[in-house]
C-alpha positions, 0 to 999 in steps of 0.5 A: 827397540830402535836399534833392534828395528834398524837391524831387522830392517837392514836385512828385511828391506835389502840395505846390504851392498847399497846406499840408503838415502835418509829423508830427514825433515829435521824432526825427531823421527827422521833425525833418530833414523839418520843417527841410527842408520849412520851408526849401524851402516859401517858394520852392515855393508851399506852406506848412508846419505841424507836428503832434505826437501824444503817445502817453503811453506813456513818461510824462515822456519823452513830454511832453518830446518834445512840448515839444521839437517845440513848440520846433522849430516856434517856432524855424522860425516854423511853426504847431504843434498837438499831440494826445494819444492813449491806445493802451492804453485802445484795447486794452480789451475784446474777445477777445485774438484780435481785440484789436489789439496795442499797436503796432497801436492806437497806429498807428491812433490816431496817424493818426486824430489826424494827420488831425484836426490836418490838418483843423485846419490845412486841410492837404491832405497829412500828411508823415511821416519814414519813410526807406529804412532803415524801408522795408528793415526793413519788407520784410525783417521781412515776409520773415522772418515769412512774407509774400505778394507784397503784403507785399513792397510795403513802405511806400507813398510815399503813402496810398490817399487821397493824404493821407499822404505820405513824402518821405524814403522813398528817403533812408538814415538816415545821410544824414538824420543827416548833414543834421541835424549839418550844420544843427546840429539837435537831436532826441530819442532814444527809448531803446526804439529801442535795446532789442534785445528788439524784433525790429525793433531787432535787425534794425536794429542787427545783421542789416542791417549784417551783410547790408550788409557781407557781401553787398551794400553797396547793400542799402537801395537793392536792397530799396527797388527791390524794394518799388517794383517789387512795388508797381507790379505789385500795383497792376495786379493789384489792378485785375484783382481789383476787376474780378472782385469787381464780378462775384462779390461783392455785399452783402445786409444783413450777408451778402456774396453770393459767386458761386462758379461756376467758382471753381476755374477761376480762377488760384489767385492770383486766387482767394486775392486775392478771398477776402482781399477778401471777408474784408476787406469783412466786417471780418475782414481781420486773420484772412486767413492763407494757411491760411484763404484756401486753406480758403475757396477749397477750399470755394468750389470744392467745398462741397456745398449745405447745408454751411458752414464757420466762418471766424475773425473770427466768420464763417460761409461757407455754400452754399445753394441759390442760392449762397455767402454769407459772414456772421456766425455764428449765436448758440449754441443756448439749450441751450449745446450746441455748433454743429457744422460739417457740412462 
């Protein structure tokens, strides 16, 4: 299965004629990906380099991961480079509401570092080791925590810019481990992956095996198919949202002008997606909860001239004589008296 998916990915994800940077953490997934791509590349017209990001979160263990990946690259005869990041420092400053979680900070810095390594190697693609188990875990966690239709799309096979690709997304972890054992590969185990204090680990080690055994042995495939179907639908729907946004959203300095005429006549799903897009364009995408989106839509449907509402993320949505505007909250008055919401 691993070899078949690598062959498929090489064609579908545009590897031919370029270089692929494999993001290797030292774990079994990325180790197998590097080995399989290195074996397949010479006869398929592309080259491979290995990149590693040291998060510095596990002290000596993080440094040992980096050495192990360097040794893997040397054994495969592939160029190697690493980058160090400091996700804890990225969380300093700002309010707790706006501050990213440690995982969010690590992810953002990791991809930033990988893009830098890709430029260093002149690599057109960055391949990561996400697999079918990761996909199922992501979708199920979103369902359990509450998500809209877009959350069901899970992990995409490629990033919007086409640079980050995930060739093993349809391969189960068990098949990856079988490949590693069959080829005598060595990999590093992150002890935190066994810590059931983390929800994802409880899902991975207890809930998914139970669901698979009790309800559907093809659980991973079913969830992967759901994510793929929803992604295709979301891509089509997003094209409609972007088309409507061209007509209704426009920037004037720090403010986003919104045409709210006949807002309530649009389908509710389109209203909410436009509201989410408006928040994203104003830098407040993390505050786009269902409650806040509905509040924005209600205001755009019925807010009277001269009224306004406060939106999380330091934003204010107001209706003036010429229409609706979304922008930064004004500074508090010098007297220190609170600004009231007249809506």
